[in-house]
N, CA, C and O atoms as CSV, one atom per row, in Angstrom:
chain,resi,resn,atom,element,x,y,z
A,1,MET,N,N,79.262,85.193,117.133
A,1,MET,CA,C,80.881,85.846,116.334
A,1,MET,C,C,80.691,87.305,115.368
A,1,MET,O,O,79.672,87.676,114.786
A,2,THR,N,N,81.480,87.696,115.401
A,2,THR,CA,C,80.903,88.788,114.431
A,2,THR,C,C,82.249,89.159,113.820
A,2,THR,O,O,83.153,89.266,114.648
A,3,ARG,N,N,82.555,89.363,112.628
A,3,ARG,CA,C,83.733,89.821,111.691
A,3,ARG,C,C,84.209,90.908,111.794
A,3,ARG,O,O,83.439,91.803,111.445
A,4,ALA,N,N,85.316,91.269,112.184
A,4,ALA,CA,C,86.239,92.226,112.502
A,4,ALA,C,C,86.190,92.682,110.538
A,4,ALA,O,O,86.375,91.944,109.570
A,5,SER,N,N,85.818,94.384,110.611
A,5,SER,CA,C,86.493,94.686,109.459
A,5,SER,C,C,87.401,95.219,109.522
A,5,SER,O,O,87.933,95.699,110.524
A,6,ARG,N,N,87.885,95.233,107.995
A,6,ARG,CA,C,89.256,95.917,107.887
A,6,ARG,C,C,89.584,97.189,107.544
A,6,ARG,O,O,89.266,97.677,106.460
A,7,LEU,N,N,90.306,97.866,108.532
A,7,LEU,CA,C,89.820,99.466,108.621
A,7,LEU,C,C,90.368,99.747,107.229
A,7,LEU,O,O,91.187,99.018,106.667
A,8,LYS,N,N,89.948,100.654,106.812
A,8,LYS,CA,C,89.776,101.271,105.196
A,8,LYS,C,C,90.314,103.010,105.205
A,8,LYS,O,O,89.670,103.924,105.719
A,9,PRO,N,N,91.368,103.120,104.646
A,9,PRO,CA,C,92.273,104.512,104.574
A,9,PRO,C,C,90.700,105.385,104.052
A,9,PRO,O,O,89.933,104.944,103.196
A,10,ALA,N,N,90.543,106.473,104.696
A,10,ALA,CA,C,89.698,107.680,104.464
A,10,ALA,C,C,89.998,107.975,103.414
A,10,ALA,O,O,89.000,108.332,102.788
A,11,ARG,N,N,91.200,108.041,102.642
A,11,ARG,CA,C,91.442,108.791,101.422
A,11,ARG,C,C,91.542,108.406,100.518
A,11,ARG,O,O,91.392,109.130,99.534
A,12,LEU,N,N,91.858,107.022,100.390
A,12,LEU,CA,C,92.038,106.095,99.123
A,12,LEU,C,C,91.275,106.552,98.096
A,12,LEU,O,O,91.877,107.311,97.336
A,13,GLY,N,N,90.139,106.328,97.835
A,13,GLY,CA,C,89.654,106.958,97.110
A,13,GLY,C,C,89.650,108.231,96.407
A,13,GLY,O,O,89.788,108.221,95.184
A,14,GLU,N,N,89.506,109.334,97.039
A,14,GLU,CA,C,90.267,110.262,96.745
A,14,GLU,C,C,91.317,110.148,96.112
A,14,GLU,O,O,91.411,110.572,94.960
A,15,LYS,N,N,92.342,109.530,96.769
A,15,LYS,CA,C,93.526,109.458,95.526
A,15,LYS,C,C,94.023,108.857,94.579
A,15,LYS,O,O,94.958,109.263,93.889
A,16,LEU,N,N,93.186,107.393,94.416
A,16,LEU,CA,C,92.878,106.806,93.223
A,16,LEU,C,C,92.138,108.030,92.066
A,16,LEU,O,O,92.814,108.238,91.060
A,17,ARG,N,N,91.213,108.574,92.154
A,17,ARG,CA,C,90.663,109.181,91.622
A,17,ARG,C,C,91.863,110.599,90.974
A,17,ARG,O,O,92.006,111.101,89.859
A,18,GLN,N,N,92.417,110.802,92.089
A,18,GLN,CA,C,93.165,111.886,91.427
A,18,GLN,C,C,94.649,111.195,90.653
A,18,GLN,O,O,95.522,111.956,90.238
A,19,ILE,N,N,94.736,110.196,90.575
A,19,ILE,CA,C,95.999,109.634,89.796
A,19,ILE,C,C,95.321,109.223,88.507
A,19,ILE,O,O,96.080,109.165,87.539
A,20,ARG,N,N,93.996,108.912,88.282
A,20,ARG,CA,C,93.137,108.754,87.162
A,20,ARG,C,C,93.277,110.054,86.252
A,20,ARG,O,O,93.711,110.087,85.101
A,21,ILE,N,N,92.800,111.149,87.047
A,21,ILE,CA,C,92.676,112.316,86.254
A,21,ILE,C,C,94.066,113.082,85.865
A,21,ILE,O,O,94.256,113.925,84.988
A,22,ALA,N,N,95.004,112.493,86.836
A,22,ALA,CA,C,96.344,113.496,86.416
A,22,ALA,C,C,97.000,112.406,84.924
A,22,ALA,O,O,98.055,112.642,84.336
A,23,PHE,N,N,96.099,111.309,84.614
A,23,PHE,CA,C,96.852,110.799,83.608
A,23,PHE,C,C,95.841,111.316,82.207
A,23,PHE,O,O,96.132,111.259,81.012
A,24,GLY,N,N,94.536,111.839,82.882
A,24,GLY,CA,C,93.484,112.397,81.629
A,24,GLY,C,C,93.027,110.928,81.358
A,24,GLY,O,O,92.880,110.659,80.166
A,25,LEU,N,N,92.728,109.740,82.430
A,25,LEU,CA,C,91.820,109.016,81.604
A,25,LEU,C,C,91.185,108.633,82.078
A,25,LEU,O,O,91.180,108.759,83.303
A,26,SER,N,N,89.749,107.552,81.091
A,26,SER,CA,C,88.448,107.491,81.709
A,26,SER,C,C,88.793,106.346,82.933
A,26,SER,O,O,89.948,105.980,83.150
A,27,GLN,N,N,87.874,105.950,83.529
A,27,GLN,CA,C,87.899,104.790,84.307
A,27,GLN,C,C,88.228,103.478,83.243
A,27,GLN,O,O,89.283,102.885,83.470
A,28,ASN,N,N,87.582,103.103,82.361
A,28,ASN,CA,C,87.652,102.280,81.142
A,28,ASN,C,C,89.531,102.248,80.930
A,28,ASN,O,O,90.337,101.320,80.999
A,29,GLU,N,N,89.681,103.634,80.670
A,29,GLU,CA,C,91.253,103.183,80.174
A,29,GLU,C,C,92.180,103.224,81.379
A,29,GLU,O,O,93.337,102.902,81.108
A,30,LEU,N,N,91.942,103.547,82.652
A,30,LEU,CA,C,92.507,103.230,83.456
A,30,LEU,C,C,92.709,101.641,83.714
A,30,LEU,O,O,93.836,101.167,83.860
A,31,ILE,N,N,91.542,100.863,83.757
A,31,ILE,CA,C,91.562,99.629,83.641
A,31,ILE,C,C,92.518,99.330,82.302
A,31,ILE,O,O,93.630,99.044,82.746
A,32,ARG,N,N,92.524,99.309,81.675
A,32,ARG,CA,C,93.407,98.876,80.614
A,32,ARG,C,C,94.840,99.367,80.901
A,32,ARG,O,O,95.704,98.545,81.207
A,33,ARG,N,N,95.129,100.733,80.808
A,33,ARG,CA,C,96.568,101.103,81.474
A,33,ARG,C,C,97.322,100.155,82.641
A,33,ARG,O,O,98.537,99.966,82.698
A,34,ILE,N,N,96.169,99.526,83.689
A,34,ILE,CA,C,97.496,99.077,83.940
A,34,ILE,C,C,97.201,97.541,84.423
A,34,ILE,O,O,97.337,97.060,85.549
A,35,GLY,N,N,96.688,96.835,83.035
A,35,GLY,CA,C,96.551,95.246,82.959
A,35,GLY,C,C,95.739,94.974,83.597
A,35,GLY,O,O,95.997,93.925,84.186
A,36,PHE,N,N,94.451,95.521,83.928
A,36,PHE,CA,C,93.395,94.628,84.609
A,36,PHE,C,C,92.244,94.316,83.607
A,36,PHE,O,O,91.391,93.754,84.293
A,37,THR,N,N,91.778,94.404,82.268
A,37,THR,CA,C,90.979,94.427,81.929
A,37,THR,C,C,90.353,93.205,81.905
A,37,THR,O,O,89.160,93.409,81.680
A,38,ASP,N,N,90.627,91.801,82.052
A,38,ASP,CA,C,89.676,90.771,82.368
A,38,ASP,C,C,89.687,90.449,83.574
A,38,ASP,O,O,89.302,89.306,83.823
A,39,GLU,N,N,90.169,91.417,84.843
A,39,GLU,CA,C,89.434,91.028,86.081
A,39,GLU,C,C,88.625,92.332,86.829
A,39,GLU,O,O,87.901,92.198,87.816
A,40,LEU,N,N,88.883,93.508,86.200
A,40,LEU,CA,C,88.023,94.489,86.383
A,40,LEU,C,C,86.985,95.338,85.623
A,40,LEU,O,O,87.281,95.526,84.443
A,41,ILE,N,N,85.948,95.835,86.005
A,41,ILE,CA,C,85.054,96.808,85.348
A,41,ILE,C,C,85.015,97.998,85.761
A,41,ILE,O,O,85.438,98.292,86.879
A,42,ARG,N,N,84.544,98.810,84.997
A,42,ARG,CA,C,84.176,100.239,85.323
A,42,ARG,C,C,83.556,100.570,86.534
A,42,ARG,O,O,83.966,101.508,87.218
A,43,GLU,N,N,82.499,99.799,86.888
A,43,GLU,CA,C,81.508,99.908,88.093
A,43,GLU,C,C,82.582,99.748,89.526
A,43,GLU,O,O,82.083,99.993,90.624
A,44,GLU,N,N,83.841,99.390,89.453
A,44,GLU,CA,C,84.170,98.391,90.493
A,44,GLU,C,C,85.431,100.026,90.718
A,44,GLU,O,O,85.791,100.419,91.827
A,45,ILE,N,N,85.865,100.685,89.379
A,45,ILE,CA,C,86.967,101.449,89.513
A,45,ILE,C,C,85.878,102.467,90.284
A,45,ILE,O,O,86.291,103.095,91.259
A,46,SER,N,N,84.606,102.617,89.883
A,46,SER,CA,C,84.256,103.602,90.496
A,46,SER,C,C,83.732,103.442,92.067
A,46,SER,O,O,83.775,104.307,92.942
A,47,ALA,N,N,83.278,102.227,92.159
A,47,ALA,CA,C,83.489,101.949,93.760
A,47,ALA,C,C,84.636,102.125,94.591
A,47,ALA,O,O,84.805,102.578,95.723
A,48,PHE,N,N,85.322,101.676,93.775
A,48,PHE,CA,C,86.522,102.308,94.749
A,48,PHE,C,C,86.981,103.783,94.704
A,48,PHE,O,O,86.988,104.238,95.848
A,49,GLU,N,N,87.350,104.648,93.814
A,49,GLU,CA,C,87.061,106.037,94.024
A,49,GLU,C,C,86.215,106.578,94.766
A,49,GLU,O,O,86.484,107.609,95.383
A,50,ARG,N,N,85.027,105.973,94.838
A,50,ARG,CA,C,84.044,106.920,96.034
A,50,ARG,C,C,84.179,106.248,97.117
A,50,ARG,O,O,83.663,106.818,98.078
A,51,GLY,N,N,84.861,104.869,97.442
A,51,GLY,CA,C,85.337,105.018,98.806
A,51,GLY,C,C,84.142,103.291,99.454
A,51,GLY,O,O,84.308,102.686,100.513
A,52,ILE,N,N,83.283,103.038,98.577
A,52,ILE,CA,C,83.057,102.402,98.880
A,52,ILE,C,C,83.233,100.879,98.930
A,52,ILE,O,O,82.381,100.187,99.487
A,53,ARG,N,N,84.003,100.500,98.525
A,53,ARG,CA,C,84.969,99.001,98.009
A,53,ARG,C,C,86.378,99.168,98.222
A,53,ARG,O,O,86.678,100.064,97.432
A,54,LEU,N,N,87.367,98.836,98.808
A,54,LEU,CA,C,89.064,98.472,98.652
A,54,LEU,C,C,89.468,97.990,97.452
A,54,LEU,O,O,89.334,96.769,97.378
A,55,PRO,N,N,89.977,98.581,96.353
A,55,PRO,CA,C,90.866,97.789,95.526
A,55,PRO,C,C,92.001,96.415,95.840
A,55,PRO,O,O,92.877,96.512,96.699
A,56,PRO,N,N,91.920,95.889,95.484
A,56,PRO,CA,C,92.616,94.527,95.647
A,56,PRO,C,C,93.983,94.939,95.399
A,56,PRO,O,O,94.416,95.708,94.540
A,57,TYR,N,N,94.897,93.952,96.775
A,57,TYR,CA,C,96.261,94.261,96.729
A,57,TYR,C,C,97.019,94.683,95.250
A,57,TYR,O,O,97.745,95.666,95.104
A,58,ALA,N,N,96.771,93.987,94.512
A,58,ALA,CA,C,97.658,94.482,93.271
A,58,ALA,C,C,97.174,95.493,92.311
A,58,ALA,O,O,97.890,96.078,91.499
A,59,VAL,N,N,95.463,95.709,92.520
A,59,VAL,CA,C,95.507,97.027,91.903
A,59,VAL,C,C,96.017,98.229,92.637
A,59,VAL,O,O,96.467,99.192,92.016
A,60,THR,N,N,95.961,98.198,93.890
A,60,THR,CA,C,96.652,99.727,94.277
A,60,THR,C,C,98.159,99.338,94.131
A,60,THR,O,O,98.791,100.346,94.449
A,61,LEU,N,N,99.019,98.335,93.794
A,61,LEU,CA,C,100.210,98.157,93.514
A,61,LEU,C,C,100.473,98.767,92.496
A,61,LEU,O,O,101.345,99.633,92.558
A,62,GLU,N,N,99.676,98.453,91.019
A,62,GLU,CA,C,99.917,98.821,90.108
A,62,GLU,C,C,99.493,100.194,89.733
A,62,GLU,O,O,99.984,100.731,88.740
A,63,LEU,N,N,98.622,100.782,90.462
A,63,LEU,CA,C,98.322,102.350,90.660
A,63,LEU,C,C,99.255,103.119,91.364
A,63,LEU,O,O,99.328,104.240,90.862
A,64,ALA,N,N,100.171,102.935,92.547
A,64,ALA,CA,C,101.230,103.228,92.938
A,64,ALA,C,C,102.282,103.362,91.724
A,64,ALA,O,O,102.663,104.506,91.477
A,65,ARG,N,N,102.845,102.184,90.855
A,65,ARG,CA,C,103.625,102.361,90.340
A,65,ARG,C,C,103.421,102.958,89.120
A,65,ARG,O,O,104.345,103.706,88.802
A,66,LEU,N,N,102.230,102.852,88.076
A,66,LEU,CA,C,101.741,103.886,87.198
A,66,LEU,C,C,102.045,105.113,88.155
A,66,LEU,O,O,102.785,105.918,87.591
A,67,SER,N,N,101.731,105.443,89.289
A,67,SER,CA,C,101.812,107.110,89.323
A,67,SER,C,C,103.139,107.396,89.674
A,67,SER,O,O,103.479,108.576,89.768
A,68,ASN,N,N,104.141,106.260,89.933
A,68,ASN,CA,C,105.780,106.167,90.757
A,68,ASN,C,C,105.945,107.135,92.314
A,68,ASN,O,O,106.629,108.114,92.615
A,69,VAL,N,N,105.053,106.382,92.978
A,69,VAL,CA,C,104.425,106.486,94.292
A,69,VAL,C,C,104.660,105.305,95.256
A,69,VAL,O,O,104.294,104.159,94.993
A,70,TYR,N,N,105.164,105.586,96.156
A,70,TYR,CA,C,104.772,104.238,97.156
A,70,TYR,C,C,103.354,104.483,97.704
A,70,TYR,O,O,102.708,105.505,97.938
A,71,VAL,N,N,103.010,102.629,97.872
A,71,VAL,CA,C,101.766,102.025,98.259
A,71,VAL,C,C,101.544,103.097,99.351
A,71,VAL,O,O,100.652,103.900,99.077
A,72,ASP,N,N,101.931,103.203,100.075
A,72,ASP,CA,C,102.479,104.172,101.809
A,72,ASP,C,C,101.538,105.284,101.335
A,72,ASP,O,O,100.561,105.488,102.055
A,73,ALA,N,N,101.690,106.088,100.158
A,73,ALA,CA,C,101.523,107.303,100.057
A,73,ALA,C,C,99.548,106.932,99.732
A,73,ALA,O,O,98.582,107.504,100.239
A,74,LEU,N,N,99.563,106.298,99.173
A,74,LEU,CA,C,97.996,106.018,98.568
A,74,LEU,C,C,97.564,105.315,99.886
A,74,LEU,O,O,96.643,105.992,100.345
A,75,ILE,N,N,97.796,104.367,100.611
A,75,ILE,CA,C,97.148,104.107,101.845
A,75,ILE,C,C,96.875,104.897,103.123
A,75,ILE,O,O,95.847,105.113,103.765
A,76,ASP,N,N,98.168,105.256,103.271
A,76,ASP,CA,C,98.434,106.144,104.676
A,76,ASP,C,C,97.635,107.945,104.686
A,76,ASP,O,O,98.060,108.959,104.132
A,77,ASP,N,N,96.561,107.784,105.417
A,77,ASP,CA,C,95.689,109.081,105.437
A,77,ASP,C,C,96.378,110.353,105.809
A,77,ASP,O,O,95.877,111.467,105.658
A,78,ASP,N,N,97.601,110.104,106.322
A,78,ASP,CA,C,98.452,111.008,106.399
A,78,ASP,C,C,99.480,111.929,105.649
A,78,ASP,O,O,100.152,112.947,105.820
A,79,LEU,N,N,99.231,111.069,104.818
A,79,LEU,CA,C,100.541,111.243,103.295
A,79,LEU,C,C,99.805,111.974,102.237
A,79,LEU,O,O,98.714,111.439,102.045
A,80,ASP,N,N,99.963,112.759,101.663
A,80,ASP,CA,C,99.425,113.654,100.493
A,80,ASP,C,C,100.150,112.668,99.166
A,80,ASP,O,O,100.961,111.742,99.158
A,81,LEU,N,N,99.583,113.219,98.373
A,81,LEU,CA,C,99.767,112.483,96.868
A,81,LEU,C,C,101.044,113.710,96.170
A,81,LEU,O,O,100.584,114.790,95.798
A,82,PRO,N,N,102.297,113.523,96.055
A,82,PRO,CA,C,102.986,114.661,95.172
A,82,PRO,C,C,101.910,114.978,94.088
A,82,PRO,O,O,101.132,114.266,93.454
A,83,LYS,N,N,102.249,116.787,94.126
A,83,LYS,CA,C,101.756,117.478,93.759
A,83,LYS,C,C,101.537,117.212,91.874
A,83,LYS,O,O,100.559,117.613,91.243
A,84,ARG,N,N,102.874,116.353,91.211
A,84,ARG,CA,C,102.788,116.032,90.073
A,84,ARG,C,C,102.882,114.690,89.916
A,84,ARG,O,O,103.739,114.067,90.543
A,85,ILE,N,N,101.866,113.953,88.911
A,85,ILE,CA,C,101.734,112.861,89.413
A,85,ILE,C,C,102.062,112.494,87.721
A,85,ILE,O,O,101.467,113.243,86.947
A,86,PRO,N,N,102.676,111.748,87.271
A,86,PRO,CA,C,103.701,111.086,88.030
A,86,PRO,C,C,104.729,111.005,88.633
A,86,PRO,O,O,105.620,110.736,87.827
A,87,ALA,N,N,105.282,111.133,90.095
A,87,ALA,CA,C,106.245,111.862,90.702
A,87,ALA,C,C,107.102,111.378,90.282
A,87,ALA,O,O,107.072,110.250,89.788
A,88,GLU,N,N,108.154,112.142,90.368
A,88,GLU,CA,C,109.686,112.302,89.623
A,88,GLU,C,C,110.903,111.710,90.677
A,88,GLU,O,O,111.957,111.113,90.456
A,89,LYS,N,N,110.218,112.184,91.955
A,89,LYS,CA,C,111.656,111.675,92.942
A,89,LYS,C,C,111.267,110.702,93.840
A,89,LYS,O,O,111.343,110.875,95.056
A,90,ARG,N,N,110.685,109.271,93.115
A,90,ARG,CA,C,110.560,108.189,94.044
A,90,ARG,C,C,112.262,107.655,93.974
A,90,ARG,O,O,112.566,107.231,95.089
A,91,ALA,N,N,113.196,107.577,93.191
A,91,ALA,CA,C,114.326,106.996,93.224
A,91,ALA,C,C,115.266,107.896,94.113
A,91,ALA,O,O,116.361,107.441,94.442
A,92,LYS,N,N,114.922,109.017,94.468
A,92,LYS,CA,C,115.897,109.326,95.307
A,92,LYS,C,C,115.608,108.891,96.902
A,92,LYS,O,O,116.428,108.814,97.817
A,93,VAL,N,N,113.791,108.564,96.931
A,93,VAL,CA,C,113.755,108.314,98.444
A,93,VAL,C,C,113.847,107.218,98.713
A,93,VAL,O,O,113.969,106.881,99.890
A,94,SER,N,N,113.811,106.152,97.513
A,94,SER,CA,C,114.201,105.009,97.658
A,94,SER,C,C,115.606,104.895,97.506
A,94,SER,O,O,115.820,103.683,97.493
A,95,SER,N,N,116.639,105.481,97.389
A,95,SER,CA,C,118.133,105.379,97.931
A,95,SER,C,C,118.261,106.010,99.372
A,95,SER,O,O,119.352,106.013,99.942
A,96,ALA,N,N,117.215,106.502,99.908
A,96,ALA,CA,C,117.213,107.352,101.167
A,96,ALA,C,C,117.165,106.251,101.867
A,96,ALA,O,O,118.114,105.846,102.538
A,97,LEU,N,N,115.190,105.225,101.695
A,97,LEU,CA,C,115.394,103.908,102.557
A,97,LEU,C,C,116.619,103.310,102.531
A,97,LEU,O,O,117.208,103.023,103.573
A,98,THR,N,N,117.107,103.072,101.343
A,98,THR,CA,C,118.332,101.786,101.143
A,98,THR,C,C,119.341,102.465,102.166
A,98,THR,O,O,119.642,101.591,102.978
A,99,HIS,N,N,119.912,103.510,102.433
A,99,HIS,CA,C,120.485,103.688,103.201
A,99,HIS,C,C,120.556,104.208,104.451
A,99,HIS,O,O,121.600,104.472,105.048
A,100,ALA,N,N,119.174,104.393,104.949
A,100,ALA,CA,C,118.616,104.402,106.286
A,100,ALA,C,C,118.486,102.660,107.081
A,100,ALA,O,O,118.675,102.340,108.254
A,101,ARG,N,N,117.909,101.409,105.318
A,101,ARG,CA,C,118.623,99.970,106.317
A,101,ARG,C,C,119.604,99.799,106.300
A,101,ARG,O,O,119.906,98.910,107.096
A,102,ALA,N,N,120.635,100.301,105.627
A,102,ALA,CA,C,122.226,99.580,105.772
A,102,ALA,C,C,122.393,100.046,106.813
A,102,ALA,O,O,123.022,99.264,107.526
A,103,LEU,N,N,122.047,101.319,107.491
A,103,LEU,CA,C,122.101,101.935,108.892
A,103,LEU,C,C,121.925,100.858,109.587
A,103,LEU,O,O,122.830,100.136,110.004
A,104,VAL,N,N,120.682,100.690,109.753
A,104,VAL,CA,C,119.878,99.041,110.388
A,104,VAL,C,C,120.795,98.034,110.774
A,104,VAL,O,O,121.110,97.446,111.809
A,105,LYS,N,N,121.064,98.040,109.768
A,105,LYS,CA,C,121.774,96.508,109.631
A,105,LYS,C,C,123.057,96.382,109.781
A,105,LYS,O,O,123.555,95.259,109.870
A,106,ASN,N,N,123.700,97.351,109.828
A,106,ASN,CA,C,124.996,97.614,110.345
A,106,ASN,C,C,125.262,98.373,111.843
A,106,ASN,O,O,126.193,99.051,112.279
A,107,ASN,N,N,123.682,97.810,112.530
A,107,ASN,CA,C,123.879,98.417,113.879
A,107,ASN,C,C,123.907,99.808,114.239
A,107,ASN,O,O,123.779,100.178,115.406
A,108,SER,N,N,124.121,100.834,112.966
A,108,SER,CA,C,124.492,101.935,113.376
A,108,SER,C,C,123.653,102.588,114.206
A,108,SER,O,O,124.017,103.188,115.217
A,109,LEU,N,N,122.094,102.455,113.661
A,109,LEU,CA,C,120.595,103.083,114.850
A,109,LEU,C,C,120.083,102.476,115.940
A,109,LEU,O,O,119.135,102.824,116.645
A,110,ARG,N,N,120.794,101.535,116.015
A,110,ARG,CA,C,120.215,101.028,117.029
A,110,ARG,C,C,120.924,100.999,118.300
A,110,ARG,O,O,122.138,100.857,118.445
A,111,GLY,N,N,119.955,101.164,119.297
A,111,GLY,CA,C,120.571,101.741,120.952
A,111,GLY,C,C,120.794,103.223,120.629
A,111,GLY,O,O,121.515,103.876,121.383
A,112,ALA,N,N,120.428,103.595,119.939
A,112,ALA,CA,C,120.989,105.448,119.796
A,112,ALA,C,C,118.918,105.922,120.883
A,112,ALA,O,O,117.821,105.367,120.951
A,113,SER,N,N,119.434,106.954,121.334
A,113,SER,CA,C,118.497,107.497,122.172
A,113,SER,C,C,117.871,108.852,121.270
A,113,SER,O,O,118.389,109.590,120.432
A,114,TYR,N,N,116.985,108.810,121.665
A,114,TYR,CA,C,116.140,110.017,120.506
A,114,TYR,C,C,115.029,110.749,121.635
A,114,TYR,O,O,114.257,111.631,121.257
């Protein structure tokens, strides 16, 4: 029996590097900034950025929070990061999502034909 490998987002490493550079941080400074000094070393950040390894979920989440984007923007290859990092408009997207969830909860969108 072979072990199925987890699908890797092709652009994740590129996006992680883009975030680090946007903040003007070295790989070691990035580790300190996201609070993983006891868990990560520079070589691991390098492996994440080169697409050799996938970062742990907690690291991905902290990088998304640092750059003020949703995790989706990091892992979805069809989405680009905003031109400006940290992003300024996450709150607006968040309120739009909250509104959409409320519509679904109230059955306003259920059964609609598209």
